[in-house]
Legacy VTK file of the C-alpha trace (Angstrom):
# vtk DataFile Version 3.0
C-alpha trace
ASCII
DATASET POLYDATA
POINTS 85 float
9.385 -42.787 -7.119
6.349 -43.233 -5.311
6.573 -39.601 -3.690
3.612 -38.708 -5.247
0.997 -39.892 -2.961
3.030 -37.834 -0.269
3.263 -35.550 -1.317
-1.116 -34.171 -2.552
-0.814 -35.239 1.869
0.893 -31.611 1.692
-0.342 -29.936 -0.917
-0.830 -26.287 0.267
-3.850 -25.154 0.573
-5.553 -22.107 -2.319
-5.316 -20.287 1.396
-2.244 -20.475 2.322
-1.352 -19.652 -0.524
-3.289 -16.108 -1.237
-2.245 -15.387 2.791
1.643 -15.499 2.026
1.496 -13.344 -1.234
-0.279 -11.232 1.484
2.352 -10.751 3.502
5.343 -10.430 0.505
3.467 -7.385 -0.762
2.618 -6.143 2.478
6.776 -6.166 3.152
7.016 -4.716 -0.476
4.506 -2.357 0.166
7.297 0.776 0.185
8.488 0.492 -2.145
5.749 -0.636 -4.725
3.911 2.677 -3.681
7.111 4.596 -4.608
7.003 2.852 -7.911
3.375 3.961 -7.627
4.062 7.209 -7.310
6.747 7.166 -10.785
4.329 6.279 -12.573
1.758 9.094 -11.228
4.191 10.800 -12.258
5.123 9.930 -14.823
2.121 9.704 -16.131
0.919 13.406 -15.885
5.046 13.946 -17.216
3.580 12.354 -20.116
0.080 14.314 -20.111
2.087 17.619 -20.498
6.014 17.395 -22.218
4.737 14.307 -24.336
6.462 10.410 -24.391
7.976 9.335 -21.513
9.741 6.133 -22.330
9.726 4.979 -18.242
6.826 4.888 -18.020
6.356 0.632 -19.461
9.735 0.354 -17.370
8.208 1.004 -14.648
5.128 -0.560 -15.570
7.239 -3.516 -15.779
8.557 -4.036 -12.652
5.726 -3.274 -11.214
4.724 -6.507 -12.929
6.999 -8.193 -12.283
6.577 -7.658 -8.437
3.787 -8.882 -7.811
4.726 -11.416 -9.635
7.569 -12.653 -7.381
5.550 -12.572 -4.355
2.781 -14.520 -5.128
5.414 -17.100 -6.255
7.815 -16.622 -3.138
3.413 -17.045 -1.611
2.971 -19.841 -3.279
6.750 -21.649 -2.363
6.324 -20.734 1.387
2.873 -21.662 1.644
3.814 -25.584 1.033
7.096 -25.677 2.812
4.721 -25.021 5.759
2.521 -27.530 3.985
5.671 -30.329 4.579
6.122 -28.605 7.517
2.910 -29.030 9.198
2.591 -32.625 9.533
LINES 1 86
85 0 1 2 3 4 5 6 7 8 9 10 11 12 13 14 15 16 17 18 19 20 21 22 23 24 25 26 27 28 29 30 31 32 33 34 35 36 37 38 39 40 41 42 43 44 45 46 47 48 49 50 51 52 53 54 55 56 57 58 59 60 61 62 63 64 65 66 67 68 69 70 71 72 73 74 75 76 77 78 79 80 81 82 83 84
């Protein structure tokens, strides 16, 4: 019940969270680059040929992957903080 004092000792640092988030994004670099290429191609296609419905969907998936990387970074940094002591 009184684990708040113990858990404060094991709080992850912001630097560790950003480092782990960046590492996760680095692992997903091929997927993110592929989505970026598809996004650019659809944007060019939309400019010349009309509306592309998939453009918003790809942007949503791209943003979701970035958020997932940030969450995983926080979890990984928290686990490393617990193992540090």
